[in-house]
N, C-alpha and C positions, 0 to 999 in steps of 0.2 A: 417311433420320432413323434413326439409330442407336438401340439399345434404352436405352440410357444415354448423357444427352446433356449437353455442361459449360454452366455457368453463359454462359460466352463464346458457345457455341453458340446458346445461348437470348435473351442479350441481342441477338446480332443477327436472329435469325430472329423477335422481336416486330413483329408488324403484319401479318403475311402473312394474308390474308385467310381461308386454311383452318386456319391454327394455333389450336388452345384449350388454355389452360394453364389445369391443374385443381388447386387444391389438396385433396389426399385423406389431410388428417390425420385421426388415428381415436386416440382415448385411453380405455385401460380406466377403468372406474369410479373405482378405487380411487384414481387421480392426481389427482383434482378439477379437470380442465380440460374447459374447454369448447371444442371445435374450430370452431364456430361464432361464437363471440364473441372468440377470437382471429383469426380469418378476418378480420372484420371491424375489427380493430385494425389490423392489419398483412399485407396479402398483393400478390405479385405483378402488375404492372401488368397490369390487363384478365383477372385471375383469376378462375373461377369457383369454386364450393364445391360438392364433393362430400361428401354426408352419408352415410358409410358406416355409421352408426349405424341409418340409416332404410331404406337400402337392402338388406335381407334378408328373409327369407321370413318374416313376421310371423305365419304359422300354423305354425310351427315351435316346439317345446319347446326347442328348440337355439338357442345365441346363433350370429349371425352366418353363418347357412348362406345359398346365395345364394337371392336374388329368384325367383320364377316370372318366364319370358321376358317376359310383358306390362306387367309393373311395372318391368323394367328398359327396357324400351322408351319407356313414357311419362315414365319421370324422365329419362331423357338428353334427348328430345324439348322437356320445359321447362327443360332446363338449357342448352338450344343448341347440343348437341352433335350434328350432323346427318351424313349421309353425307358420305364425302370428308374429314372432319376428321383434320386432324393432331394428336393429343392428349398432350401431355406434363403427368405426374405430379410433383407433386412434396409435402413432408409435412415437418412438424415435430414429428412424433413419434418416441418413442425406440422406437417397435414399426417404424419406416420403414414404414408401411401405404401410400404408394405401390406398392408390390410386388403387394398384395391386390388392389389397382384393377386394376392392370395387368393381373394372372391373369384377375379379374372382367371387365374389357373384351374379352381377347382371346377369352374362351371364349363371349363373347356376340357375336363376329365382326367385332368392332373389329381391322384389321390394324396401321394405323399408329399404335402407343403407345409410347409411352418414359418414361425416369424421369427427372429432372433430378438428377445426381449431386450429392450434399451436400444437396439441398435448401434447405429455407428459409434454414437455420444459414448455409450457404455463400455465398449470395445476400447476404444482412445482411451478414455479416463481411467479404463485397467492397466494401460500401458502395454495392449497386445501387440502384435507386430501388423504394419501397413506396408503395401505395396503402391507404388506410383505406373502410371503406363498404361496405352490401352490394352484391354483385355483379349486374353488367346483365347481364341474358339477352334473349333472344329465342329464341322457338319454332322449330326446324328439324325437317323429317321427318328420322327416324331407322329404319331399316332393320335388324329384329334377325336375325341367324341364330346359334340356338346350336349349339355342336360341344363334346359331353362327353370328346373324347379326350384332355383335360385334368384330366378330375374324375372322383372315385372315391366309389363309397359306402362304407357299411359292410360288407357282402354283398362286394363285389368287392375291399376290402380282405383280408377273412378269406380269401377264395381266393386270392387273391395270396401271403399268409401259409402258407396248405396247401400249395400249390402250389410254393411257391420262385420263383416267377416274377417278382418285383423284387427291389429294394434298397427297405426302407422308411426313410427317413432324418426321425427327429425334431428341429424345430428347438428345443424347449423347453431349458429351462438344465437342465445334467447332475446336479443336485441334485434336480429334479421326475423326472428320467428315470429313475434307481436309485430314487427312492422316498424317499431321506431328507427329501426334502421333501415333506410331506404337503399334498395338496390341500384345497384352503377350502370348496368346491363339498360339498354334502350328498349323501353318496349317491357320491361320486366316489371310485374307489379310486386309490390310488398307483403309479407306477410307469410301464412300457411295455409294446409289444404285444412277444411271443417274436421274437427275430432282429431286432429294429430298431436302427438304429445312431443315435448321439446326435450331433448336430452344429449348436450353440446359435446360432440366426440372429446373436447382438450379434460372432461371430467374422466375419462376413463385410464389416466394413466397418473402415477406417483409423483414426486417431484423430481427425481432420478429419470424419469423419463419411463421406466418401467411399466407394465401392465398393473391394473389392479386384480385382482382372484378371488376365489370364491366368496365369502359372504360379502366384502366389500365391493365385488362386481354387483352381485346378486343385488345390493342395497342402492345401487344408481337407479337401477331399471323400477324399483320399487317407490324409490324416490317423486321418478318422473311420470308417475302413475300408470305403468308399463305392466301389463299382466301377462305373466312369461307362460303362461297356459295357452295363451291364445296363439293363432298366428302370426307373423309379425313381418311387417315390410318397412325398410331402413331407406330414409332419403335423405338429401341433404342441398347443395347447391348444382352441384354437378355430377354425381355420382362417384364420387371420390371419398370424401370425410363418411359418407354412408356406411361404407366397408368397416369401417372402425367397430359400429357399431352392432353390424353383422357377426364381424369376428368376436366382440364382448360376447353375444350370446351364442357363438359356438364354443366360447371359454368353459360355459356353464353347461352346455351338453345339448344345448337348443338347437334342432335340424328344419326345423319351419320356419323358415325366416329367408324373404328373398329380398332383391336390393330396385329397388326404382333406377332403373339406370338415366332416364332423362332427368329425373329429379325437377328441382323447383324451376331451372331454367326454361325446361320445357313445361311444367305445367302453370307458373306463374306468366307466361307469354301468350296462353291461352286464353282469350276472353271469355270464352265459352264455360270455361271450367270455376267451379265455385271457391273463393276463398276467405279467407278471414282475418282478422287481427287481432292484438292484444294478447293475452297471457290465454292457456287452454283450460 
């Protein structure tokens, strides 16, 4: 199973005993959309619903932080994702949140995970079947094994900046990166980490919502001034869309990529950390 699978591939693979199709849609509160309600209204046949809003560290003051290992394992067991499962994520979110699910599952030791190219919108546009109602789940044994090579903390990012040991790539819009658009969260500075590169996540997709591939994908990093031969740390507002950059790099075969989970929400709220405005 490739990292990115087509609607044709998934339609042919449906019904396989080890295949789990998972709706990983997540919406920022200001969009006013309810991911769970939209799932029950229409989802791919046999799909499960992954509640990314709940799958977080509830003890952290920061949004969307990785859940504790035990919490992740218990949620997967209840969801019906067990050892040996092949997982295909899809979403209907403008934030392309399947990438966040992909990154999280890989970090927690799930190797066979992919994203449906074009998501629910492409599946629906092609007239493929949909179901409604709640998901049918069955508890399965899930063994978790956390690997933090794809994760970075605030201190690790600060060290990387000080040593110039990695490319820091920011998935937010250019206006937020430059500081021309002010952050709305109280106490959060505007701008970016000094030395970071701006590469908005929206650029990774074609007009039909499918992922850019090959030379077109590689050109995005080059145009942003990102050296793909160096280790990379991806960041964004709160750790969601940074995963789009991580997945895009993975499509190019790049393995030395980590995601800063606290992202700008954590960095921008710490007055002791350096910040910059304007273009990189």
